[in-house]
MARLUMSE-851046 format. One line per field, with one value per residue (C-alpha): residue number from 1; x, y, z; residue in three letters. Coordinates in steps of 0.2 Angstrom, whole numbers, plus 5000, padded with zeros to 4 digits. Layout:
<pts>
nr: [NUM | ...] $
c1: [X | ...] $
c2: [Y | ...] $
c3: [Z | ...] $
rest: [ALA | ...] $
</pts>
This chain:
<pts>
nr: [1 | 2 | 3 | 4 | 5 | 6 | 7 | 8 | 9 | 10 | 11 | 12 | 13 | 14 | 15 | 16 | 17 | 18 | 19 | 20 | 21 | 22 | 23 | 24 | 25 | 26 | 27 | 28 | 29 | 30 | 31 | 32 | 33 | 34 | 35 | 36 | 37 | 38 | 39 | 40 | 41 | 42 | 43 | 44 | 45 | 46 | 47 | 48 | 49 | 50 | 51 | 52 | 53 | 54 | 55 | 56 | 57 | 58 | 59 | 60 | 61 | 62 | 63 | 64 | 65 | 66 | 67 | 68 | 69 | 70 | 71 | 72 | 73 | 74 | 75 | 76 | 77 | 78 | 79 | 80 | 81 | 82 | 83 | 84 | 85 | 86 | 87 | 88 | 89 | 90 | 91 | 92 | 93 | 94 | 95 | 96 | 97 | 98 | 99 | 100 | 101 | 102 | 103 | 104 | 105 | 106 | 107 | 108 | 109 | 110 | 111] $
c1: [4988 | 5003 | 5019 | 5027 | 5041 | 5058 | 5056 | 5040 | 5047 | 5062 | 5050 | 5039 | 5055 | 5062 | 5046 | 5042 | 5059 | 5058 | 5042 | 5050 | 5066 | 5056 | 5045 | 5061 | 5058 | 5074 | 5080 | 5083 | 5096 | 5090 | 5096 | 5080 | 5080 | 5065 | 5066 | 5062 | 5059 | 5053 | 5043 | 5039 | 5022 | 5009 | 4999 | 5014 | 5029 | 5025 | 5035 | 5035 | 5041 | 5041 | 5048 | 5065 | 5066 | 5068 | 5054 | 5043 | 5044 | 5037 | 5021 | 5007 | 5002 | 5011 | 5012 | 5018 | 5016 | 5014 | 5010 | 5008 | 5017 | 5003 | 4986 | 4976 | 4983 | 4982 | 4964 | 4959 | 4965 | 4966 | 4956 | 4970 | 4968 | 4964 | 4974 | 4989 | 4990 | 4992 | 4987 | 4993 | 4993 | 4989 | 4986 | 4986 | 4990 | 5007 | 5002 | 4987 | 4998 | 5011 | 4997 | 4988 | 5004 | 5010 | 4993 | 4994 | 5012 | 5008 | 4993 | 5003 | 5017 | 5005 | 4993] $
c2: [5218 | 5207 | 5213 | 5201 | 5191 | 5189 | 5171 | 5175 | 5191 | 5181 | 5167 | 5180 | 5189 | 5173 | 5167 | 5184 | 5185 | 5167 | 5171 | 5187 | 5178 | 5164 | 5176 | 5185 | 5201 | 5212 | 5218 | 5237 | 5244 | 5259 | 5270 | 5264 | 5249 | 5243 | 5229 | 5235 | 5224 | 5228 | 5215 | 5217 | 5210 | 5211 | 5223 | 5235 | 5237 | 5232 | 5239 | 5229 | 5234 | 5226 | 5231 | 5227 | 5214 | 5227 | 5238 | 5222 | 5218 | 5235 | 5231 | 5218 | 5217 | 5208 | 5219 | 5219 | 5236 | 5234 | 5248 | 5246 | 5260 | 5260 | 5260 | 5262 | 5246 | 5237 | 5241 | 5230 | 5215 | 5219 | 5229 | 5241 | 5259 | 5267 | 5282 | 5276 | 5258 | 5252 | 5235 | 5231 | 5216 | 5219 | 5204 | 5199 | 5181 | 5178 | 5163 | 5172 | 5186 | 5175 | 5165 | 5180 | 5188 | 5172 | 5170 | 5188 | 5186 | 5169 | 5178 | 5193 | 5183 | 5171 | 5185] $
c3: [5223 | 5225 | 5215 | 5203 | 5211 | 5203 | 5198 | 5189 | 5181 | 5174 | 5167 | 5159 | 5152 | 5145 | 5137 | 5129 | 5122 | 5115 | 5106 | 5098 | 5093 | 5085 | 5075 | 5068 | 5078 | 5079 | 5095 | 5095 | 5107 | 5116 | 5130 | 5140 | 5151 | 5142 | 5130 | 5112 | 5097 | 5079 | 5068 | 5050 | 5047 | 5032 | 5043 | 5044 | 5056 | 5074 | 5088 | 5104 | 5121 | 5138 | 5154 | 5161 | 5175 | 5188 | 5182 | 5180 | 5198 | 5203 | 5195 | 5198 | 5180 | 5166 | 5151 | 5133 | 5123 | 5105 | 5091 | 5073 | 5063 | 5050 | 5060 | 5044 | 5037 | 5054 | 5058 | 5043 | 5053 | 5071 | 5084 | 5088 | 5092 | 5075 | 5078 | 5087 | 5081 | 5099 | 5104 | 5121 | 5133 | 5152 | 5163 | 5181 | 5176 | 5168 | 5158 | 5151 | 5145 | 5137 | 5129 | 5122 | 5116 | 5108 | 5099 | 5093 | 5086 | 5078 | 5069 | 5063 | 5057 | 5047 | 5040] $
rest: [MET | LYS | LYS | ILE | ILE | LYS | LYS | ASP | ALA | LEU | ASP | PHE | TYR | ASN | LYS | ILE | THR | ASP | ILE | LEU | LEU | LYS | SER | SER | ALA | VAL | ASN | VAL | LYS | THR | GLU | SER | ASP | ARG | ASN | TYR | TYR | VAL | LEU | ASN | THR | SER | ALA | GLY | THR | LEU | ASN | ILE | ILE | PHE | GLU | SER | LEU | GLU | ASP | MET | ARG | LYS | SER | SER | LEU | TYR | THR | VAL | TYR | THR | ARG | PHE | GLU | GLU | PRO | ASP | LYS | ALA | ILE | LYS | HIS | TYR | ASP | CYS | ASN | PRO | TYR | SER | GLY | LYS | TYR | ASN | PHE | HIS | LYS | LEU | ASP | LYS | GLU | SER | CYS | ILE | ASP | SER | PHE | ASN | SER | PHE | ILE | THR | ASP | VAL | THR | ASN | LEU] $
</pts>
């Protein structure tokens, strides 16, 4: 499979960041190169992580990792992992991943 090129990685990074900032997600600084955000929702706190630009280019999948801190509360609304609260996005197509993630964030912020 073809690796993600720099231009596409930057576009993905910018669009995901824009979605998160518009949703009032808070960027949390960590020692990791990953991008880490927290969003308070009515289904509980949602942790959101996506790779750094450099790490993204090592992959062929566009990925956003999310995890609800309260799986018992979240599973009433979402088909997340009932034990871990994970609800991740892994797509070969950049726009498909962005659109799916945007729909999910719109849904969790309007619940």
